PyMOL CGO cylinders between C-alpha atoms (Angstrom):
from pymol import cmd
from pymol.cgo import CYLINDER

trace = [
    CYLINDER, 0.05, -0.06, -0.20, 1.08, 3.39, -0.89, 0.3, 1, 1, 1, 1, 1, 1,
    CYLINDER, 1.08, 3.39, -0.89, 1.15, 6.37, 1.19, 0.3, 1, 1, 1, 1, 1, 1,
    CYLINDER, 1.15, 6.37, 1.19, 1.54, 10.30, 0.43, 0.3, 1, 1, 1, 1, 1, 1,
    CYLINDER, 1.54, 10.30, 0.43, 4.26, 12.28, 2.51, 0.3, 1, 1, 1, 1, 1, 1,
    CYLINDER, 4.26, 12.28, 2.51, 2.43, 15.48, 1.97, 0.3, 1, 1, 1, 1, 1, 1,
    CYLINDER, 2.43, 15.48, 1.97, 5.56, 16.90, 0.18, 0.3, 1, 1, 1, 1, 1, 1,
    CYLINDER, 5.56, 16.90, 0.18, 4.51, 17.50, -3.07, 0.3, 1, 1, 1, 1, 1, 1,
    CYLINDER, 4.51, 17.50, -3.07, 7.50, 17.28, -5.11, 0.3, 1, 1, 1, 1, 1, 1,
    CYLINDER, 7.50, 17.28, -5.11, 8.57, 14.03, -3.21, 0.3, 1, 1, 1, 1, 1, 1,
    CYLINDER, 8.57, 14.03, -3.21, 4.91, 12.28, -3.61, 0.3, 1, 1, 1, 1, 1, 1,
    CYLINDER, 4.91, 12.28, -3.61, 5.02, 13.34, -7.72, 0.3, 1, 1, 1, 1, 1, 1,
    CYLINDER, 5.02, 13.34, -7.72, 8.49, 11.54, -7.70, 0.3, 1, 1, 1, 1, 1, 1,
    CYLINDER, 8.49, 11.54, -7.70, 7.46, 8.68, -6.02, 0.3, 1, 1, 1, 1, 1, 1,
    CYLINDER, 7.46, 8.68, -6.02, 4.29, 8.49, -8.25, 0.3, 1, 1, 1, 1, 1, 1,
    CYLINDER, 4.29, 8.49, -8.25, 6.31, 8.52, -11.39, 0.3, 1, 1, 1, 1, 1, 1,
    CYLINDER, 6.31, 8.52, -11.39, 8.91, 6.07, -10.18, 0.3, 1, 1, 1, 1, 1, 1,
    CYLINDER, 8.91, 6.07, -10.18, 6.36, 3.37, -9.26, 0.3, 1, 1, 1, 1, 1, 1,
    CYLINDER, 6.36, 3.37, -9.26, 4.83, 4.01, -12.48, 0.3, 1, 1, 1, 1, 1, 1,
    CYLINDER, 4.83, 4.01, -12.48, 8.14, 3.12, -14.23, 0.3, 1, 1, 1, 1, 1, 1,
    CYLINDER, 8.14, 3.12, -14.23, 8.95, -0.06, -11.75, 0.3, 1, 1, 1, 1, 1, 1,
    CYLINDER, 8.95, -0.06, -11.75, 5.61, -1.13, -12.41, 0.3, 1, 1, 1, 1, 1, 1,
    CYLINDER, 5.61, -1.13, -12.41, 6.25, -0.59, -16.58, 0.3, 1, 1, 1, 1, 1, 1,
    CYLINDER, 6.25, -0.59, -16.58, 9.88, -2.44, -15.86, 0.3, 1, 1, 1, 1, 1, 1,
    CYLINDER, 9.88, -2.44, -15.86, 8.26, -5.38, -13.68, 0.3, 1, 1, 1, 1, 1, 1,
    CYLINDER, 8.26, -5.38, -13.68, 5.62, -5.93, -15.98, 0.3, 1, 1, 1, 1, 1, 1,
    CYLINDER, 5.62, -5.93, -15.98, 7.98, -6.37, -19.30, 0.3, 1, 1, 1, 1, 1, 1,
    CYLINDER, 7.98, -6.37, -19.30, 10.52, -8.55, -17.18, 0.3, 1, 1, 1, 1, 1, 1,
    CYLINDER, 10.52, -8.55, -17.18, 7.47, -10.92, -16.23, 0.3, 1, 1, 1, 1, 1, 1,
    CYLINDER, 7.47, -10.92, -16.23, 6.34, -10.75, -19.79, 0.3, 1, 1, 1, 1, 1, 1,
    CYLINDER, 6.34, -10.75, -19.79, 9.87, -11.88, -20.51, 0.3, 1, 1, 1, 1, 1, 1,
    CYLINDER, 9.87, -11.88, -20.51, 10.21, -14.71, -18.23, 0.3, 1, 1, 1, 1, 1, 1,
    CYLINDER, 10.21, -14.71, -18.23, 6.88, -16.11, -19.47, 0.3, 1, 1, 1, 1, 1, 1,
    CYLINDER, 6.88, -16.11, -19.47, 8.03, -16.33, -22.88, 0.3, 1, 1, 1, 1, 1, 1,
    CYLINDER, 8.03, -16.33, -22.88, 5.65, -13.31, -24.14, 0.3, 1, 1, 1, 1, 1, 1,
    CYLINDER, 5.65, -13.31, -24.14, 6.64, -11.57, -27.43, 0.3, 1, 1, 1, 1, 1, 1,
    CYLINDER, 6.64, -11.57, -27.43, 7.27, -8.32, -26.94, 0.3, 1, 1, 1, 1, 1, 1,
    CYLINDER, 7.27, -8.32, -26.94, 4.40, -6.72, -29.03, 0.3, 1, 1, 1, 1, 1, 1,
    CYLINDER, 4.40, -6.72, -29.03, 1.93, -7.84, -26.22, 0.3, 1, 1, 1, 1, 1, 1,
    CYLINDER, 1.93, -7.84, -26.22, 2.89, -4.83, -24.03, 0.3, 1, 1, 1, 1, 1, 1,
    CYLINDER, 2.89, -4.83, -24.03, 3.55, -2.40, -26.97, 0.3, 1, 1, 1, 1, 1, 1,
    CYLINDER, 3.55, -2.40, -26.97, 0.86, 0.09, -26.88, 0.3, 1, 1, 1, 1, 1, 1,
    CYLINDER, 0.86, 0.09, -26.88, -1.92, -0.53, -29.62, 0.3, 1, 1, 1, 1, 1, 1,
    CYLINDER, -1.92, -0.53, -29.62, -2.06, 1.44, -32.96, 0.3, 1, 1, 1, 1, 1, 1,
    CYLINDER, -2.06, 1.44, -32.96, -5.27, 2.71, -33.95, 0.3, 1, 1, 1, 1, 1, 1,
    CYLINDER, -5.27, 2.71, -33.95, -4.41, 2.24, -37.52, 0.3, 1, 1, 1, 1, 1, 1,
    CYLINDER, -4.41, 2.24, -37.52, -3.67, -1.91, -37.36, 0.3, 1, 1, 1, 1, 1, 1,
    CYLINDER, -3.67, -1.91, -37.36, -7.20, -1.91, -35.71, 0.3, 1, 1, 1, 1, 1, 1,
    CYLINDER, -7.20, -1.91, -35.71, -8.59, -0.13, -37.96, 0.3, 1, 1, 1, 1, 1, 1,
    CYLINDER, -8.59, -0.13, -37.96, -7.22, -2.13, -41.01, 0.3, 1, 1, 1, 1, 1, 1,
    CYLINDER, -7.22, -2.13, -41.01, -7.84, -5.03, -39.65, 0.3, 1, 1, 1, 1, 1, 1,
    CYLINDER, -7.84, -5.03, -39.65, -11.74, -4.22, -38.99, 0.3, 1, 1, 1, 1, 1, 1,
    CYLINDER, -11.74, -4.22, -38.99, -12.11, -1.89, -41.85, 0.3, 1, 1, 1, 1, 1, 1,
    CYLINDER, -12.11, -1.89, -41.85, -12.67, 1.76, -41.88, 0.3, 1, 1, 1, 1, 1, 1,
    CYLINDER, -12.67, 1.76, -41.88, -16.19, 2.88, -42.52, 0.3, 1, 1, 1, 1, 1, 1,
    CYLINDER, -16.19, 2.88, -42.52, -16.23, 6.06, -41.33, 0.3, 1, 1, 1, 1, 1, 1,
    CYLINDER, -16.23, 6.06, -41.33, -16.39, 8.54, -37.90, 0.3, 1, 1, 1, 1, 1, 1,
    CYLINDER, -16.39, 8.54, -37.90, -18.59, 10.63, -35.83, 0.3, 1, 1, 1, 1, 1, 1,
    CYLINDER, -18.59, 10.63, -35.83, -17.99, 12.93, -33.11, 0.3, 1, 1, 1, 1, 1, 1,
    CYLINDER, -17.99, 12.93, -33.11, -20.08, 12.29, -30.05, 0.3, 1, 1, 1, 1, 1, 1,
    CYLINDER, -20.08, 12.29, -30.05, -19.03, 14.91, -27.71, 0.3, 1, 1, 1, 1, 1, 1,
    CYLINDER, -19.03, 14.91, -27.71, -17.39, 15.55, -24.46, 0.3, 1, 1, 1, 1, 1, 1,
    CYLINDER, -17.39, 15.55, -24.46, -18.01, 12.40, -22.44, 0.3, 1, 1, 1, 1, 1, 1,
    CYLINDER, -18.01, 12.40, -22.44, -16.35, 10.64, -18.89, 0.3, 1, 1, 1, 1, 1, 1,
    CYLINDER, -16.35, 10.64, -18.89, -14.79, 7.33, -19.93, 0.3, 1, 1, 1, 1, 1, 1,
    CYLINDER, -14.79, 7.33, -19.93, -13.08, 4.68, -18.48, 0.3, 1, 1, 1, 1, 1, 1,
    CYLINDER, -13.08, 4.68, -18.48, -9.96, 4.88, -17.67, 0.3, 1, 1, 1, 1, 1, 1,
    CYLINDER, -9.96, 4.88, -17.67, -9.46, 0.75, -18.34, 0.3, 1, 1, 1, 1, 1, 1,
    CYLINDER, -9.46, 0.75, -18.34, -11.11, 1.31, -21.84, 0.3, 1, 1, 1, 1, 1, 1,
    CYLINDER, -11.11, 1.31, -21.84, -8.39, 3.32, -23.10, 0.3, 1, 1, 1, 1, 1, 1,
    CYLINDER, -8.39, 3.32, -23.10, -5.97, 0.68, -24.32, 0.3, 1, 1, 1, 1, 1, 1,
    CYLINDER, -5.97, 0.68, -24.32, -4.13, 2.20, -27.60, 0.3, 1, 1, 1, 1, 1, 1,
    CYLINDER, -4.13, 2.20, -27.60, -2.85, 5.71, -29.71, 0.3, 1, 1, 1, 1, 1, 1,
    CYLINDER, -2.85, 5.71, -29.71, -3.39, 7.27, -33.03, 0.3, 1, 1, 1, 1, 1, 1,
    CYLINDER, -3.39, 7.27, -33.03, 0.19, 7.46, -33.75, 0.3, 1, 1, 1, 1, 1, 1,
    CYLINDER, 0.19, 7.46, -33.75, 3.16, 5.43, -33.10, 0.3, 1, 1, 1, 1, 1, 1,
    CYLINDER, 3.16, 5.43, -33.10, 4.35, 6.53, -29.33, 0.3, 1, 1, 1, 1, 1, 1,
    CYLINDER, 4.35, 6.53, -29.33, 6.85, 4.31, -27.73, 0.3, 1, 1, 1, 1, 1, 1,
    CYLINDER, 6.85, 4.31, -27.73, 6.55, 6.47, -24.78, 0.3, 1, 1, 1, 1, 1, 1,
    CYLINDER, 6.55, 6.47, -24.78, 3.89, 4.31, -23.22, 0.3, 1, 1, 1, 1, 1, 1,
    CYLINDER, 3.89, 4.31, -23.22, 3.42, 0.85, -22.83, 0.3, 1, 1, 1, 1, 1, 1,
    CYLINDER, 3.42, 0.85, -22.83, -0.13, -0.53, -22.94, 0.3, 1, 1, 1, 1, 1, 1,
    CYLINDER, -0.13, -0.53, -22.94, -1.17, -0.16, -19.75, 0.3, 1, 1, 1, 1, 1, 1,
    CYLINDER, -1.17, -0.16, -19.75, 0.21, 3.59, -19.86, 0.3, 1, 1, 1, 1, 1, 1,
    CYLINDER, 0.21, 3.59, -19.86, 3.13, 3.01, -18.08, 0.3, 1, 1, 1, 1, 1, 1,
    CYLINDER, 3.13, 3.01, -18.08, 5.84, 5.17, -19.31, 0.3, 1, 1, 1, 1, 1, 1,
    CYLINDER, 5.84, 5.17, -19.31, 8.35, 2.70, -20.68, 0.3, 1, 1, 1, 1, 1, 1,
    CYLINDER, 8.35, 2.70, -20.68, 11.67, 5.49, -19.87, 0.3, 1, 1, 1, 1, 1, 1,
    CYLINDER, 11.67, 5.49, -19.87, 12.81, 8.75, -18.37, 0.3, 1, 1, 1, 1, 1, 1,
    CYLINDER, 12.81, 8.75, -18.37, 12.39, 10.41, -21.17, 0.3, 1, 1, 1, 1, 1, 1,
    CYLINDER, 12.39, 10.41, -21.17, 8.69, 11.44, -20.11, 0.3, 1, 1, 1, 1, 1, 1,
    CYLINDER, 8.69, 11.44, -20.11, 9.67, 12.01, -16.58, 0.3, 1, 1, 1, 1, 1, 1,
    CYLINDER, 9.67, 12.01, -16.58, 9.26, 16.13, -16.57, 0.3, 1, 1, 1, 1, 1, 1,
    CYLINDER, 9.26, 16.13, -16.57, 6.22, 16.85, -18.59, 0.3, 1, 1, 1, 1, 1, 1,
    CYLINDER, 6.22, 16.85, -18.59, 4.19, 13.45, -16.46, 0.3, 1, 1, 1, 1, 1, 1,
    CYLINDER, 4.19, 13.45, -16.46, 5.52, 14.88, -13.17, 0.3, 1, 1, 1, 1, 1, 1,
    CYLINDER, 5.52, 14.88, -13.17, 4.34, 18.55, -14.00, 0.3, 1, 1, 1, 1, 1, 1,
    CYLINDER, 4.34, 18.55, -14.00, 0.96, 17.19, -14.95, 0.3, 1, 1, 1, 1, 1, 1,
    CYLINDER, 0.96, 17.19, -14.95, 0.63, 14.77, -11.89, 0.3, 1, 1, 1, 1, 1, 1,
    CYLINDER, 0.63, 14.77, -11.89, 1.77, 18.08, -9.37, 0.3, 1, 1, 1, 1, 1, 1,
    CYLINDER, 1.77, 18.08, -9.37, -0.87, 20.09, -10.91, 0.3, 1, 1, 1, 1, 1, 1,
    CYLINDER, -0.87, 20.09, -10.91, -3.74, 17.50, -10.61, 0.3, 1, 1, 1, 1, 1, 1,
    CYLINDER, -3.74, 17.50, -10.61, -2.28, 16.90, -7.22, 0.3, 1, 1, 1, 1, 1, 1,
    CYLINDER, -2.28, 16.90, -7.22, -2.80, 20.60, -6.32, 0.3, 1, 1, 1, 1, 1, 1,
    CYLINDER, -2.80, 20.60, -6.32, -6.59, 20.72, -7.83, 0.3, 1, 1, 1, 1, 1, 1,
    CYLINDER, -6.59, 20.72, -7.83, -5.79, 21.86, -11.11, 0.3, 1, 1, 1, 1, 1, 1,
    CYLINDER, -5.79, 21.86, -11.11, -8.38, 21.04, -13.55, 0.3, 1, 1, 1, 1, 1, 1,
    CYLINDER, -8.38, 21.04, -13.55, -6.42, 19.24, -16.67, 0.3, 1, 1, 1, 1, 1, 1,
    CYLINDER, -6.42, 19.24, -16.67, -8.39, 19.58, -20.16, 0.3, 1, 1, 1, 1, 1, 1,
    CYLINDER, -8.39, 19.58, -20.16, -10.14, 16.78, -21.06, 0.3, 1, 1, 1, 1, 1, 1,
    CYLINDER, -10.14, 16.78, -21.06, -8.21, 13.97, -23.82, 0.3, 1, 1, 1, 1, 1, 1,
    CYLINDER, -8.21, 13.97, -23.82, -9.41, 13.41, -27.34, 0.3, 1, 1, 1, 1, 1, 1,
    CYLINDER, -9.41, 13.41, -27.34, -9.82, 9.49, -28.14, 0.3, 1, 1, 1, 1, 1, 1,
    CYLINDER, -9.82, 9.49, -28.14, -11.45, 7.56, -31.11, 0.3, 1, 1, 1, 1, 1, 1,
    CYLINDER, -11.45, 7.56, -31.11, -13.52, 5.17, -29.95, 0.3, 1, 1, 1, 1, 1, 1,
    CYLINDER, -13.52, 5.17, -29.95, -13.79, 1.54, -31.71, 0.3, 1, 1, 1, 1, 1, 1,
    CYLINDER, -13.79, 1.54, -31.71, -15.97, -0.84, -30.48, 0.3, 1, 1, 1, 1, 1, 1,
    CYLINDER, -15.97, -0.84, -30.48, -15.52, -0.27, -26.34, 0.3, 1, 1, 1, 1, 1, 1,
    CYLINDER, -15.52, -0.27, -26.34, -12.11, 0.73, -26.81, 0.3, 1, 1, 1, 1, 1, 1,
    CYLINDER, -12.11, 0.73, -26.81, -10.80, 4.02, -26.69, 0.3, 1, 1, 1, 1, 1, 1,
    CYLINDER, -10.80, 4.02, -26.69, -7.25, 5.58, -28.73, 0.3, 1, 1, 1, 1, 1, 1,
    CYLINDER, -7.25, 5.58, -28.73, -5.65, 8.35, -27.61, 0.3, 1, 1, 1, 1, 1, 1,
    CYLINDER, -5.65, 8.35, -27.61, -4.78, 11.46, -29.96, 0.3, 1, 1, 1, 1, 1, 1,
    CYLINDER, -4.78, 11.46, -29.96, -4.03, 13.89, -27.55, 0.3, 1, 1, 1, 1, 1, 1,
    CYLINDER, -4.03, 13.89, -27.55, -3.51, 13.19, -23.72, 0.3, 1, 1, 1, 1, 1, 1,
    CYLINDER, -3.51, 13.19, -23.72, -1.27, 10.39, -23.33, 0.3, 1, 1, 1, 1, 1, 1,
    CYLINDER, -1.27, 10.39, -23.33, 0.68, 11.64, -20.61, 0.3, 1, 1, 1, 1, 1, 1,
    CYLINDER, 0.68, 11.64, -20.61, -2.75, 12.89, -18.93, 0.3, 1, 1, 1, 1, 1, 1,
    CYLINDER, -2.75, 12.89, -18.93, -4.05, 9.10, -18.80, 0.3, 1, 1, 1, 1, 1, 1,
    CYLINDER, -4.05, 9.10, -18.80, -0.89, 8.02, -17.81, 0.3, 1, 1, 1, 1, 1, 1,
    CYLINDER, -0.89, 8.02, -17.81, -0.85, 10.36, -14.68, 0.3, 1, 1, 1, 1, 1, 1,
    CYLINDER, -0.85, 10.36, -14.68, -4.49, 9.61, -14.19, 0.3, 1, 1, 1, 1, 1, 1,
    CYLINDER, -4.49, 9.61, -14.19, -4.40, 5.51, -14.31, 0.3, 1, 1, 1, 1, 1, 1,
    CYLINDER, -4.40, 5.51, -14.31, -0.62, 5.55, -11.99, 0.3, 1, 1, 1, 1, 1, 1,
    CYLINDER, -0.62, 5.55, -11.99, -2.81, 7.93, -9.41, 0.3, 1, 1, 1, 1, 1, 1,
    CYLINDER, -2.81, 7.93, -9.41, -5.75, 5.59, -9.45, 0.3, 1, 1, 1, 1, 1, 1,
    CYLINDER, -5.75, 5.59, -9.45, -8.24, 7.32, -11.06, 0.3, 1, 1, 1, 1, 1, 1,
    CYLINDER, -8.24, 7.32, -11.06, -10.54, 5.14, -12.88, 0.3, 1, 1, 1, 1, 1, 1,
    CYLINDER, -10.54, 5.14, -12.88, -12.25, 7.65, -15.11, 0.3, 1, 1, 1, 1, 1, 1,
    CYLINDER, -12.25, 7.65, -15.11, -11.13, 10.67, -17.16, 0.3, 1, 1, 1, 1, 1, 1,
    CYLINDER, -11.13, 10.67, -17.16, -13.33, 12.96, -19.39, 0.3, 1, 1, 1, 1, 1, 1,
    CYLINDER, -13.33, 12.96, -19.39, -12.44, 12.92, -23.02, 0.3, 1, 1, 1, 1, 1, 1,
    CYLINDER, -12.44, 12.92, -23.02, -13.96, 14.10, -26.55, 0.3, 1, 1, 1, 1, 1, 1,
    CYLINDER, -13.96, 14.10, -26.55, -15.09, 11.24, -28.35, 0.3, 1, 1, 1, 1, 1, 1,
    CYLINDER, -15.09, 11.24, -28.35, -15.00, 10.42, -31.73, 0.3, 1, 1, 1, 1, 1, 1,
    CYLINDER, -15.00, 10.42, -31.73, -16.71, 7.37, -32.69, 0.3, 1, 1, 1, 1, 1, 1,
    CYLINDER, -16.71, 7.37, -32.69, -14.94, 5.33, -35.70, 0.3, 1, 1, 1, 1, 1, 1,
    CYLINDER, -14.94, 5.33, -35.70, -17.41, 2.91, -37.80, 0.3, 1, 1, 1, 1, 1, 1,
    CYLINDER, -17.41, 2.91, -37.80, -16.07, -0.44, -39.08, 0.3, 1, 1, 1, 1, 1, 1,
    CYLINDER, -16.07, -0.44, -39.08, -16.75, -2.27, -41.71, 0.3, 1, 1, 1, 1, 1, 1,
    CYLINDER, -16.75, -2.27, -41.71, -16.74, -5.64, -39.13, 0.3, 1, 1, 1, 1, 1, 1,
    CYLINDER, -16.74, -5.64, -39.13, -18.97, -5.20, -35.96, 0.3, 1, 1, 1, 1, 1, 1,
    CYLINDER, -18.97, -5.20, -35.96, -16.32, -3.60, -32.95, 0.3, 1, 1, 1, 1, 1, 1,
    CYLINDER, -16.32, -3.60, -32.95, -19.05, -3.53, -30.85, 0.3, 1, 1, 1, 1, 1, 1,
    CYLINDER, -19.05, -3.53, -30.85, -18.75, -5.79, -27.64, 0.3, 1, 1, 1, 1, 1, 1,
    CYLINDER, -18.75, -5.79, -27.64, -15.03, -5.35, -28.15, 0.3, 1, 1, 1, 1, 1, 1,
    CYLINDER, -15.03, -5.35, -28.15, -14.09, -4.14, -24.27, 0.3, 1, 1, 1, 1, 1, 1,
    CYLINDER, -14.09, -4.14, -24.27, -10.71, -5.73, -24.34, 0.3, 1, 1, 1, 1, 1, 1,
    CYLINDER, -10.71, -5.73, -24.34, -7.50, -5.42, -26.07, 0.3, 1, 1, 1, 1, 1, 1,
    CYLINDER, -7.50, -5.42, -26.07, -7.33, -9.52, -26.84, 0.3, 1, 1, 1, 1, 1, 1,
    CYLINDER, -7.33, -9.52, -26.84, -10.81, -8.81, -28.21, 0.3, 1, 1, 1, 1, 1, 1,
    CYLINDER, -10.81, -8.81, -28.21, -9.22, -6.87, -31.36, 0.3, 1, 1, 1, 1, 1, 1,
    CYLINDER, -9.22, -6.87, -31.36, -5.99, -8.71, -31.78, 0.3, 1, 1, 1, 1, 1, 1,
    CYLINDER, -5.99, -8.71, -31.78, -5.44, -10.94, -34.76, 0.3, 1, 1, 1, 1, 1, 1,
    CYLINDER, -5.44, -10.94, -34.76, -3.66, -14.30, -35.14, 0.3, 1, 1, 1, 1, 1, 1,
    CYLINDER, -3.66, -14.30, -35.14, -2.03, -13.14, -37.98, 0.3, 1, 1, 1, 1, 1, 1,
    CYLINDER, -2.03, -13.14, -37.98, -1.16, -9.42, -39.15, 0.3, 1, 1, 1, 1, 1, 1,
    CYLINDER, -1.16, -9.42, -39.15, -3.78, -7.52, -41.02, 0.3, 1, 1, 1, 1, 1, 1,
    CYLINDER, -3.78, -7.52, -41.02, -3.75, -7.35, -44.81, 0.3, 1, 1, 1, 1, 1, 1,
    CYLINDER, -3.75, -7.35, -44.81, -2.86, -3.89, -46.40, 0.3, 1, 1, 1, 1, 1, 1,
    CYLINDER, -2.86, -3.89, -46.40, -4.33, -0.87, -44.61, 0.3, 1, 1, 1, 1, 1, 1,
    CYLINDER, -4.33, -0.87, -44.61, -7.46, 0.42, -46.37, 0.3, 1, 1, 1, 1, 1, 1,
    CYLINDER, -7.46, 0.42, -46.37, -7.26, 4.44, -47.09, 0.3, 1, 1, 1, 1, 1, 1,
    CYLINDER, -7.26, 4.44, -47.09, -8.99, 6.61, -44.48, 0.3, 1, 1, 1, 1, 1, 1,
    CYLINDER, -8.99, 6.61, -44.48, -9.65, 9.79, -45.70, 0.3, 1, 1, 1, 1, 1, 1,
    CYLINDER, -9.65, 9.79, -45.70, -10.28, 12.64, -42.95, 0.3, 1, 1, 1, 1, 1, 1,
    CYLINDER, -10.28, 12.64, -42.95, -9.34, 9.99, -40.01, 0.3, 1, 1, 1, 1, 1, 1,
    CYLINDER, -9.34, 9.99, -40.01, -8.26, 12.46, -37.99, 0.3, 1, 1, 1, 1, 1, 1,
    CYLINDER, -8.26, 12.46, -37.99, -9.73, 15.45, -39.37, 0.3, 1, 1, 1, 1, 1, 1,
    CYLINDER, -9.73, 15.45, -39.37, -12.38, 16.37, -36.61, 0.3, 1, 1, 1, 1, 1, 1,
    CYLINDER, -12.38, 16.37, -36.61, -10.02, 15.96, -33.91, 0.3, 1, 1, 1, 1, 1, 1,
    CYLINDER, -10.02, 15.96, -33.91, -7.34, 18.05, -35.71, 0.3, 1, 1, 1, 1, 1, 1,
    CYLINDER, -7.34, 18.05, -35.71, -9.97, 20.81, -36.93, 0.3, 1, 1, 1, 1, 1, 1,
    CYLINDER, -9.97, 20.81, -36.93, -10.57, 21.43, -32.60, 0.3, 1, 1, 1, 1, 1, 1,
    CYLINDER, -10.57, 21.43, -32.60, -6.98, 21.63, -32.12, 0.3, 1, 1, 1, 1, 1, 1,
    CYLINDER, -6.98, 21.63, -32.12, -6.66, 24.27, -34.52, 0.3, 1, 1, 1, 1, 1, 1,
    CYLINDER, -6.66, 24.27, -34.52, -9.39, 26.17, -33.79, 0.3, 1, 1, 1, 1, 1, 1,
    CYLINDER, -9.39, 26.17, -33.79, -8.67, 25.83, -30.08, 0.3, 1, 1, 1, 1, 1, 1,
    CYLINDER, -8.67, 25.83, -30.08, -5.11, 27.60, -30.73, 0.3, 1, 1, 1, 1, 1, 1,
    CYLINDER, -5.11, 27.60, -30.73, -6.52, 30.31, -33.19, 0.3, 1, 1, 1, 1, 1, 1,
    CYLINDER, -6.52, 30.31, -33.19, -9.26, 30.83, -30.20, 0.3, 1, 1, 1, 1, 1, 1,
    CYLINDER, -9.26, 30.83, -30.20, -12.23, 30.30, -32.15, 0.3, 1, 1, 1, 1, 1, 1,
    CYLINDER, -12.23, 30.30, -32.15, -15.08, 27.90, -30.82, 0.3, 1, 1, 1, 1, 1, 1,
    CYLINDER, -15.08, 27.90, -30.82, -14.97, 24.67, -33.06, 0.3, 1, 1, 1, 1, 1, 1,
    CYLINDER, -14.97, 24.67, -33.06, -17.75, 23.33, -34.81, 0.3, 1, 1, 1, 1, 1, 1,
    CYLINDER, -17.75, 23.33, -34.81, -19.18, 19.99, -34.15, 0.3, 1, 1, 1, 1, 1, 1,
    CYLINDER, -19.18, 19.99, -34.15, -20.33, 17.93, -37.08, 0.3, 1, 1, 1, 1, 1, 1,
]
cmd.load_cgo(trace, "trace")
């Protein structure tokens, strides 16, 4: 069991070190069990969508989502493992800054995710997800865009539900895959109210 010291910087450093230790121990345990390295790798949205077939997307709005449904990423990040534990000290400074802000009661902005079945893939907010999981939160606020696929993804609420025994075939073109979220980010940077479609 973990106890806070009451000294914010000490507790923030301890949170990060604990998350790193868990990632290292999980990787070691997987190696001892003979698991392939990709099992702990963060799940890329492109692979899932290529396997299921992209059909379209639509914005669902701001929602509270369960952190245990966040399974992957839109880009090819290697900073976090599948459970969003940091894989190196490279992310330490930003991670600890966010943890400190959260501990001081600062309201962090919602993350941006794509939903496929019951799983969520992070577009923006990887560090916020990692901090929230490491500090015991169960939910997080997120702007959610649902990805519609040719094969049903309903009922997919675990990473294993989406993993294939053989690699997916050629990637299918997904025009506008990140268009809505990118437009929201651009509008927010320019200080405009983003249009919801």
